ROVORO-367725 format. One record per residue (C-alpha): y, z, x. Coordinates in nm, 3 decimals. Example, Ala and Ser with C-alpha at 12.3 -4.5 7.8 and 13.67 -1.06 7.14 Angstrom:
BEGIN
<node><py>-0.450</py><pz>0.780</pz><px>1.230</px></node>
<node><py>-0.106</py><pz>0.714</pz><px>1.367</px></node>
# end
This chain:
BEGIN
<node><py>9.035</py><pz>5.036</pz><px>-1.006</px></node>
<node><py>8.729</py><pz>4.899</pz><px>-0.834</px></node>
<node><py>8.472</py><pz>4.807</pz><px>-1.099</px></node>
<node><py>8.154</py><pz>4.620</pz><px>-1.032</px></node>
<node><py>7.979</py><pz>4.388</pz><px>-1.275</px></node>
<node><py>7.762</py><pz>4.669</pz><px>-1.421</px></node>
<node><py>8.069</py><pz>4.882</pz><px>-1.494</px></node>
<node><py>8.230</py><pz>4.585</pz><px>-1.669</px></node>
<node><py>7.916</py><pz>4.522</pz><px>-1.873</px></node>
<node><py>7.901</py><pz>4.888</pz><px>-1.977</px></node>
<node><py>8.263</py><pz>4.876</pz><px>-2.093</px></node>
<node><py>8.210</py><pz>4.549</pz><px>-2.280</px></node>
<node><py>7.904</py><pz>4.688</pz><px>-2.459</px></node>
<node><py>8.090</py><pz>5.008</pz><px>-2.552</px></node>
<node><py>8.384</py><pz>4.812</pz><px>-2.694</px></node>
<node><py>8.143</py><pz>4.628</pz><px>-2.922</px></node>
<node><py>7.929</py><pz>4.927</pz><px>-3.014</px></node>
<node><py>8.064</py><pz>5.268</pz><px>-2.912</px></node>
<node><py>7.774</py><pz>5.455</pz><px>-3.075</px></node>
<node><py>7.508</py><pz>5.274</pz><px>-2.877</px></node>
<node><py>7.235</py><pz>5.506</pz><px>-2.755</px></node>
<node><py>7.216</py><pz>5.557</pz><px>-2.380</px></node>
<node><py>6.855</py><pz>5.432</pz><px>-2.378</px></node>
<node><py>6.952</py><pz>5.110</pz><px>-2.559</px></node>
<node><py>7.247</py><pz>5.054</pz><px>-2.327</px></node>
<node><py>7.018</py><pz>5.104</pz><px>-2.028</px></node>
<node><py>6.770</py><pz>4.854</pz><px>-2.175</px></node>
<node><py>7.042</py><pz>4.590</pz><px>-2.223</px></node>
<node><py>7.162</py><pz>4.636</pz><px>-1.866</px></node>
<node><py>6.814</py><pz>4.660</pz><px>-1.710</px></node>
<node><py>6.896</py><pz>5.000</pz><px>-1.563</px></node>
<node><py>6.743</py><pz>5.344</pz><px>-1.600</px></node>
<node><py>6.899</py><pz>5.575</pz><px>-1.858</px></node>
<node><py>7.004</py><pz>5.827</pz><px>-1.587</px></node>
<node><py>7.180</py><pz>5.550</pz><px>-1.391</px></node>
<node><py>7.370</py><pz>5.436</pz><px>-1.702</px></node>
<node><py>7.456</py><pz>5.795</pz><px>-1.791</px></node>
<node><py>7.595</py><pz>5.857</pz><px>-1.439</px></node>
<node><py>7.806</py><pz>5.540</pz><px>-1.448</px></node>
<node><py>7.936</py><pz>5.618</pz><px>-1.795</px></node>
<node><py>8.024</py><pz>5.974</pz><px>-1.696</px></node>
<node><py>8.217</py><pz>5.839</pz><px>-1.394</px></node>
<node><py>8.404</py><pz>5.586</pz><px>-1.613</px></node>
<node><py>8.498</py><pz>5.869</pz><px>-1.851</px></node>
<node><py>8.607</py><pz>6.100</pz><px>-1.568</px></node>
<node><py>8.821</py><pz>5.823</pz><px>-1.416</px></node>
<node><py>8.994</py><pz>5.782</pz><px>-1.752</px></node>
<node><py>8.874</py><pz>5.428</pz><px>-1.819</px></node>
<node><py>8.695</py><pz>5.549</pz><px>-2.133</px></node>
<node><py>8.949</py><pz>5.769</pz><px>-2.310</px></node>
<node><py>8.743</py><pz>5.845</pz><px>-2.619</px></node>
<node><py>8.525</py><pz>5.714</pz><px>-2.899</px></node>
<node><py>8.650</py><pz>5.640</pz><px>-3.250</px></node>
<node><py>8.537</py><pz>5.505</pz><px>-3.583</px></node>
<node><py>8.734</py><pz>5.200</pz><px>-3.696</px></node>
<node><py>8.805</py><pz>5.236</pz><px>-4.066</px></node>
<node><py>8.868</py><pz>4.962</pz><px>-4.322</px></node>
<node><py>9.228</py><pz>5.038</pz><px>-4.421</px></node>
<node><py>9.227</py><pz>4.819</pz><px>-4.733</px></node>
<node><py>8.907</py><pz>4.970</pz><px>-4.874</px></node>
<node><py>9.068</py><pz>5.311</pz><px>-4.820</px></node>
<node><py>9.370</py><pz>5.205</pz><px>-5.024</px></node>
<node><py>9.618</py><pz>5.122</pz><px>-4.747</px></node>
<node><py>9.709</py><pz>4.777</pz><px>-4.874</px></node>
<node><py>10.036</py><pz>4.733</pz><px>-4.687</px></node>
<node><py>10.046</py><pz>4.675</pz><px>-4.314</px></node>
<node><py>10.400</py><pz>4.642</pz><px>-4.182</px></node>
<node><py>10.589</py><pz>4.604</pz><px>-3.858</px></node>
<node><py>10.918</py><pz>4.788</pz><px>-3.837</px></node>
<node><py>11.173</py><pz>4.709</pz><px>-3.569</px></node>
<node><py>11.421</py><pz>4.985</pz><px>-3.490</px></node>
<node><py>11.742</py><pz>4.982</pz><px>-3.290</px></node>
<node><py>11.901</py><pz>5.304</pz><px>-3.167</px></node>
<node><py>12.279</py><pz>5.352</pz><px>-3.166</px></node>
<node><py>12.286</py><pz>5.497</pz><px>-2.816</px></node>
<node><py>12.030</py><pz>5.503</pz><px>-2.541</px></node>
<node><py>12.094</py><pz>5.855</pz><px>-2.426</px></node>
<node><py>11.788</py><pz>6.050</pz><px>-2.315</px></node>
<node><py>11.828</py><pz>6.311</pz><px>-2.591</px></node>
<node><py>11.834</py><pz>6.051</pz><px>-2.872</px></node>
<node><py>11.546</py><pz>5.855</pz><px>-2.722</px></node>
<node><py>11.338</py><pz>6.171</pz><px>-2.680</px></node>
<node><py>11.415</py><pz>6.291</pz><px>-3.034</px></node>
<node><py>11.320</py><pz>5.951</pz><px>-3.176</px></node>
<node><py>10.991</py><pz>5.940</pz><px>-2.985</px></node>
<node><py>10.892</py><pz>6.295</pz><px>-3.078</px></node>
<node><py>10.974</py><pz>6.236</pz><px>-3.445</px></node>
<node><py>10.785</py><pz>5.906</pz><px>-3.467</px></node>
<node><py>10.475</py><pz>6.060</pz><px>-3.309</px></node>
<node><py>10.462</py><pz>6.307</pz><px>-3.599</px></node>
<node><py>10.465</py><pz>6.042</pz><px>-3.874</px></node>
<node><py>10.101</py><pz>5.974</pz><px>-3.974</px></node>
<node><py>10.179</py><pz>5.630</pz><px>-4.124</px></node>
<node><py>10.286</py><pz>5.507</pz><px>-3.780</px></node>
<node><py>9.975</py><pz>5.365</pz><px>-3.615</px></node>
<node><py>10.154</py><pz>5.238</pz><px>-3.305</px></node>
<node><py>10.501</py><pz>5.266</pz><px>-3.155</px></node>
<node><py>10.612</py><pz>5.048</pz><px>-2.865</px></node>
<node><py>10.936</py><pz>5.054</pz><px>-2.664</px></node>
<node><py>11.022</py><pz>4.685</pz><px>-2.632</px></node>
<node><py>11.277</py><pz>4.450</pz><px>-2.483</px></node>
<node><py>11.488</py><pz>4.214</pz><px>-2.687</px></node>
<node><py>11.699</py><pz>4.255</pz><px>-2.998</px></node>
<node><py>11.532</py><pz>4.580</pz><px>-3.106</px></node>
<node><py>11.437</py><pz>4.893</pz><px>-2.911</px></node>
<node><py>11.112</py><pz>4.993</pz><px>-3.082</px></node>
<node><py>10.835</py><pz>4.814</pz><px>-3.268</px></node>
<node><py>10.628</py><pz>5.026</pz><px>-3.506</px></node>
<node><py>10.303</py><pz>4.925</pz><px>-3.671</px></node>
<node><py>10.269</py><pz>5.120</pz><px>-3.993</px></node>
<node><py>10.034</py><pz>5.138</pz><px>-4.288</px></node>
<node><py>10.112</py><pz>5.251</pz><px>-4.642</px></node>
<node><py>9.943</py><pz>5.223</pz><px>-4.979</px></node>
<node><py>10.222</py><pz>5.046</pz><px>-5.172</px></node>
<node><py>10.592</py><pz>4.956</pz><px>-5.194</px></node>
<node><py>10.688</py><pz>5.305</pz><px>-5.307</px></node>
<node><py>10.528</py><pz>5.464</pz><px>-5.001</px></node>
<node><py>10.702</py><pz>5.208</pz><px>-4.779</px></node>
<node><py>11.037</py><pz>5.290</pz><px>-4.935</px></node>
<node><py>10.978</py><pz>5.666</pz><px>-4.890</px></node>
<node><py>10.874</py><pz>5.614</pz><px>-4.529</px></node>
<node><py>11.185</py><pz>5.412</pz><px>-4.446</px></node>
<node><py>11.433</py><pz>5.616</pz><px>-4.649</px></node>
<node><py>11.299</py><pz>5.968</pz><px>-4.597</px></node>
<node><py>11.131</py><pz>5.959</pz><px>-4.257</px></node>
<node><py>11.286</py><pz>5.682</pz><px>-4.044</px></node>
<node><py>11.646</py><pz>5.648</pz><px>-4.163</px></node>
<node><py>11.727</py><pz>6.020</pz><px>-4.117</px></node>
<node><py>11.619</py><pz>6.020</pz><px>-3.750</px></node>
<node><py>11.937</py><pz>6.088</pz><px>-3.551</px></node>
<node><py>12.054</py><pz>5.781</pz><px>-3.364</px></node>
<node><py>11.877</py><pz>5.514</pz><px>-3.569</px></node>
<node><py>12.122</py><pz>5.224</pz><px>-3.610</px></node>
<node><py>11.911</py><pz>4.947</pz><px>-3.766</px></node>
<node><py>11.572</py><pz>4.914</pz><px>-3.930</px></node>
<node><py>11.408</py><pz>4.577</pz><px>-3.994</px></node>
<node><py>11.079</py><pz>4.568</pz><px>-4.184</px></node>
<node><py>10.827</py><pz>4.283</pz><px>-4.190</px></node>
<node><py>10.531</py><pz>4.287</pz><px>-4.430</px></node>
<node><py>10.201</py><pz>4.143</pz><px>-4.312</px></node>
<node><py>10.060</py><pz>3.880</pz><px>-4.549</px></node>
<node><py>9.726</py><pz>3.855</pz><px>-4.368</px></node>
<node><py>9.571</py><pz>3.964</pz><px>-4.043</px></node>
<node><py>9.456</py><pz>3.660</pz><px>-3.846</px></node>
<node><py>9.307</py><pz>3.856</pz><px>-3.558</px></node>
<node><py>9.262</py><pz>4.228</pz><px>-3.511</px></node>
<node><py>9.083</py><pz>4.366</pz><px>-3.210</px></node>
<node><py>9.070</py><pz>4.678</pz><px>-3.001</px></node>
<node><py>8.856</py><pz>4.512</pz><px>-2.731</px></node>
<node><py>9.014</py><pz>4.433</pz><px>-2.394</px></node>
<node><py>8.917</py><pz>4.097</pz><px>-2.238</px></node>
<node><py>8.706</py><pz>4.243</pz><px>-1.955</px></node>
<node><py>8.465</py><pz>3.957</pz><px>-1.887</px></node>
<node><py>8.541</py><pz>3.825</pz><px>-1.539</px></node>
<node><py>8.838</py><pz>4.058</pz><px>-1.486</px></node>
<node><py>8.933</py><pz>4.399</pz><px>-1.343</px></node>
# end
């Protein structure tokens, strides 16, 4: 992807404030609003901006437990892997699922309200998935850094 400095600055501003008005973004970049709009439209069409979201405060909404769950599959046959992936995508408590190297096959980031919800998630939603061999759960004591912003300054 060939991005110039203005494209990078647009993306950096959007990561900090996705609801910024086009006129304000243009003012910050010393460009005309139509020029910013055209660049932003191109960045969206090229798939660099996939969407806009509101970041919610999970704890204030009652989701006090953030956990990482490591899962190992018994076999690595395409059918089991596909079934696992499809099933996990349908579990709303799973915020992220990553296929990883190392001792485990998958790393899930999940959020639940309490211990009972965690137990139900593990016992009723994850354990019954065909092919799951091991589940290891780690509870998060505190979040030291949480960010959705990519380090774009001076890159890309």
